[in-house]
N, C-alpha and C positions, 0 to 999 in steps of 0.2 A: 766585329760585334754587330748584332742585328739592331737596326734602328726602329724596328716595329714596336709599337707600344703593347706591352703585355698586360691586358685588362684583368687577368686573373689575379694579378698582385695588387690591384687597387679597388676591386669591387668589394662592398661591405660584406662581412660574414653574417651568418644567421644570428650569432649573439649580438652583433652591432644593430642589426635590424630590429631585433626584439627589444634591446635596451632603449633604442630610439623611440619605439612605439610606446613603451611604458612611460618614458619620460614625457612624451606628448600627452598621454592620457592623464598623467599626474598634474601637469601644468594646466591642462583644461579643467581638471577638478578644483585646483586651487583658485583659478580665476573665476570659476562659477561660484565657489563658496564666498570669495571676496565680493563679487557682485551682489549676492543675496544678503550678506552682512550690511552692505551699504544701501540696499534697497529700503526706502522709507516705509515705515509701518503706518497704517491709517488709524489715527486716533478718532474715535467716534463716541457719541453718546449712548448708542445702543447698537447691537449687531444688525445688519441688514437682513431682510427676509430672504433675499437671494444674493449671497456673498459672491464676489467676483473670484473665479478660480485663481489660485496662486497668490492672492492678495492676503496679507496678514493684518487682522483688525485688532485694535487695542482699546478696551473700554475701561476708563478709570472709575475707581470706587469713590464714594462720597465721604465727607467728613461727618463727625457726630457731635454729640452733646457733651460738654465738659463735665457737667454734673453727674450724668449717667456713667461716664467712664471712670471717674474718680471713686464712685461708690462701688462699681464692680471691681476696681483695682483693690480696694480695701478688703472686700469679701474674699478675693482670690488669695491675697497674701495672708489672710487670716485662716486659710485652709478650707474654704467653701468652694463648691462647684459654681461656675458661672456660665452664662450663654452670652456671646459676643456677636455683633455684626460687623460689616466692614467699616461703618462709621466709628466704632470704638476703636478698631485696630488703626485707622489713620490718624485719629486724634491722640491715641496713645504714643504712636511713633513721633508725631510732630512735637508733642509735649516733651518727650525724652530728648529729641534732637535739639530742641531750643535750650533745655537745661544743660545739655552737654556743651552746647556752643558758648553759653554764657559762662560756664565754669572754666573754659578753656581760652576765654578772650584775651587774657594777658599772657598766655603761653605762645611760644613760637610755633607757627604752624608747620607740620612736617611737609617735606617735599611730596608733591603728588606722585603716586606710583603709576604702574602700567594701567590699572583699572581704578577709576575714582567714581563711585556712584553718586547721582544727584539725589533729589528727594524721592523716597520710596512711596509707592502707592499700593493699597490693598483692596481687593474686591472679592466678595464671596457671592457666587451664583451657581445654581444647580449643583450644590454639593462640592464645589471646587473653589479652593483658595488660590487667587492670582496674586503674585507680587511682581510689580513692574518698576522700573527706574531707567532714567537716562544715565548712560555711563560714559565718561570721557576716557577714551583709549589713547595711550601714548607709548609708542614703541621706539625705544632708543632715542627719544627726543626728536626723531625725524618724521615720524608718522603720528599726526594727532587728529582724532576725529571723535564724533559722538554718535553713539548707537543706542537704540531702545532695547532693553532687555525685558523679557516677559517670562515668568515661570508660572505654570499652572499645575495644581495637583492637591495632594492631601498629606496625611501623616502616617508614619509607620514607626515601629519600635526598633531602635538600634541599641541593643543591650538593655539597660535599665531606663533609657531615655527615649522619649518621643521626639522625632525629628521630622522636619518638612521634607517630603519627597516628591518633587515635581514629576508628573508623567510627560509633560510637554515643556520644552524650554527653547526659547527663541533668542537669538542674538541677531538683531535686525530682523530680516525676514528668513533667516537660516535656522532650521531646527537642528538642535545639537544635543538632545537628551541622550543619544547613543554615544556620546563622546564624554564619558564620566570625568576625564581630567578637566576639560573646559567647563563642564557644569560645576564641578567641585570648586574650581578657582573662582569662578564668578559668584557662586552662592556664598562662599567665605567672605567675599567683599560686601555683598548685600547684607548678610547677617551682622557683620561687624559694624555696618552703618546704622544698626537698630538701637545701639546704646542701651542695651538691657541692663537694669539695675540689679544689684546683688540679691535684693529681696524678691524681685520678680523671677529671677533665674532660679533661685531656690525653691520658690513655689511651683515653677514649672517642672523641675526635677522630681517633685512629689506627685505629679499628675498620674492618675489611673488610666485615663484615656482622653483622646481628643477626637471628636466626631464632627464631620461637616454634614449639615443636613439643610438643603435649600439655600437660604441666604444667611445661615447662622453657623457659628462655631461653638461647640459645646466642650468646655474644659471640665472634665469630671474627675473629682478628687476620690481616691479610694475610700 
């Protein structure tokens, strides 16, 4: 029997080389995405005149007046068109969140899921509605972290209902709007955190249109 080493029996095939290359590319993409998700978002009062390339900026919206919001809420649920700004949206959310927390104070809190949003924040600028929130991420109880989620966009009609449709969607510093499964999963959690009452949801279903102009949101009844 020959003692020479037959290299042809041990050299990788073309399929093995191709598979190895694909796995390397996939691993690199996953690691790059994970790095962007964990990369901090810069929270600022206003956008800089010369943004740093590759840096994601987050500008929070302001709160509004209780009296103004309650008056607009009454008009809206009574079937009238109204115009809102970011202050109205933030105050409405915080009011509803406080009411929901008070109503559930004696109930057993559900176990946190994979995605748990913190306090939502709304901003309207240049005809774009931004929704942002810190989100606690827990994967199998082993990986726990907090990331900033930021959605930016407007409204479109889905069937008979107007829905929020972000054009840009960031999880950390990673843009994911081209990944509808991830966007849908995160948006479902954000929308569930809004604690929309039945009368408000019913009034929304009867909307004729929702227009964003400058720093205002116009809710137009038919």
